[in-house]
N, C-alpha and C positions, 0 to 999 in steps of 0.2 A: 182881701183874698180874691176879689173879683178879677183883678188884672191877670191872674195866672191863666185864665181861660183864653186870653187873646195874645199873649206875648210869644213872639218867635215861633209861630206855628207854620207847619208845612204839610199840606194834604199829600198823602202818598197813595190814596185809593179813593175811588168815587162811588163804588157799589155799596149802598147803605145796608141792604139786606145781608150780604155776606159779611160786611163789617167795614165801616169807615175808620181808617187808622190814620195816625199822625205822629209826628216826631218834632223835637225841638232842640235847640242848642243856643245857649247864651253865655258868652265869655266876657267877664268883667275883670278888673284888676285883682279883686280879693276873692272871687269865687267863680265857679263855672256851673251853670244849670243845664241839665239835659234830661231827656225822658222820651219814652215812646208809649203810646196808649191806643186803646180801641174805644170808639164811641159806643156806649150802651144806652138804649132807649127802652123805657117801660111805659106802656100806655094804660090809661084808665078811661072811664066813661066821659069825664069832663076835664081831664088833665093828662099830662105826660111828663116824665122825668128824663133828663139827659145827664150823662156822666162820662167823663174821660176815665175809663178803667185802666189802671196801670200806675206804676210808681214813677214819680219825678225825683231827680236827685240833684242836690246842691253840694258840690265839692269845694271846700274852702282851701285857702292858700296853705294851711298847715297840713293838708292831706286828709283831714277828717271829712266824712260825708254824712249828710242828713237826707233821708228819703221821706217822701210824703205822697199821699194820695188825696184826691179832691172829692168833695161831696157832690150830691146830685143838685142840679138846677131844675126846679119844678116850675111848670107853667100851668096854671089853673084857670078855669073859666073859658076853656077853649070853645065849648059849645054854647053854654049859657052862663049868665052871671057876670060878675066883674072879673076882668082878666088881670091876673097878678103873676109876678115871677119872684121866686125867692129860693134860697138854698135850704136843703134838707138832708138829713143823714149825717154821717160822720166824716171827719177829716183826721187823718192819722199821720204823725211824724215819728220817725224812728232814727235813733243814733245808736248803731250797734256797738261801736267802739266803747262808748261810755255807758252802755246799757240804759239809755234814757229813751223815754217815749212820751208823747203827748197825744191825747185823744180829745177832739173837739166835737160836740154835738150841736148841729144847727137846728133852728126852729125848735128850740128846747122847751117851749111852753105848751107842748101837746100833752093831753091827758090820756090815760088808758081807757079802753072801752071800744065796743063795736063801731059806734058812730063817731068816735073821736071827740075832740073838744079842746078848749084852751084854758090855761090857768088865767085867773083874773089879772089883768094888766100886762100879760105876756104879749110880746110882739114877734112877728115872724123873722125879723132881722137879728134877733138876739141869739147868742150861743153861750154854751158853758162847756168847760172841759177841765182836764187835770194834766199836770206835768209830773212824771214820777219815774222812779227807777223800776225797771221791769224784770220780772222773773222769766228768764229765757226758757226755762224748763216747763213753764206753765202751759195749760191747755190753750191751743190756738182758737181764736174766735173770729168767724167771718164777718159778723155784723153785730153792732152794739147800738141799742136805742137809748140807753141811759148810762151815765157814768157808774152807777152802783152795780151794773152788770159786769164790769171788768173783772177778770179773774187772774190777771198777771201782774197786779200791783204788788211790788215788793216793799216799797216805801214811798209815800207821796211827798212831793216837793212843794207844790203850790197849786191853787185853783186858777183856772183861766175863765175869764168872763168878758162880755162886751157885746158889740154889735158891729156887723161888717159894714154898716153905714156910718158908724160914729167913732168907735174906739176899741182898743184891746187892752186888757189888764191882766197882769200876772200877779196873783195875790192882790195887794192893795196898790201896786205900782203900775201906772199907766205907761205902756210902751209905745202906743201909737194913737194919734187923734187926728181925724180927718181935717180939722180946722187948724192944726199946728204942723202937721207933716208936710214936707216938700215933695211934690210928685217927681218920680224918676223920669228922666228924658231918654228917648231912644236915639242912638247914634248909628246911622246906617254905615256899613263898611263900604269904603270906596271901591275896593277890589273884592267882589264877592264871587262865589262859585257860580257857574252857569245854571245850576239847579236852584238858585235863589228864586223865591216866588216873584220877585220884581221882573224877572226875565221871562215869565211864562207868556207864550205867544198870545193866548186868548185874552189875558189881562191887558197886554199891550194894545191889542185892537179895540178893547173896550174903552181904553183911554183916548183912542183916536175916534171914538164914537161910531165905529163900524161894527154893529152887532152881528151882522151876517157872517163876516169873516171870523169874528171872535167865536161864534158858535161852531164854525167848521174846525177851528183849532181845538176847541174844547172836546169835540167828538174825536178828533185825532188823538188827543191825550188819553181819553177814556179807552179807545181801542188799543192803544199801546199798553195800558195798565191791565186790561183784560188778557192780552196776549202774555204779558209777564206772569200773571196769576196762573194762566193755563199751563205755562211751562213749568212753574214751580210744582203744581199739582201732578203733572206728568212725571216729574223727577222723583217725587215722593213715592209714586207707584212703581217706578222702574228701578230705583236705586237698590243695590244689593243689601240684604239684611245681615 
């Protein structure tokens, strides 16, 4: 799951407080992946969580589409203690045409209670989930901490288990193993749009080791984005209702 955070990303805004947003597009022979999202950050005393809020979509060659959303990436030990990073929360996959859904809970070894805790032998990289046919008319749930809390299961198909560092199993069948799978290669398009991240002026000057000029171009891009945002806000206020 880790690579989803870094594939084919393009920043479209830099203001973190109003919201840092992004978009993606990946076209392959058998599928097309696209999505747009907003970065969400939650802070705690000694940690913070980061998530790309929004759905990503994979459209296959037969026309069917599977949509999914990503879990949180948590960074702990920011102020004191050992610094660690891991996934937490839920990851959801939806196939509306076939009424199929999969929900995966990351860092599933946590126990209930005010101070938290972990089940004996549980590791932070482990996850558990379920693939099932879902009841479209069931009550919608914004957040699920445990599989047993799901209210829209019409009929279960199989359990999902594994570790994002090692393997993924559907039922008893292993579908992916980090020691057996072949990594996907990225092929850059020879003729890309001018908006491709490779042509950003600030990055070009960074490669030329001229940070002063790169900083000027970065500020120029930020000013342009602030201007665009201001015009969008003005349009919202002035447009006829």
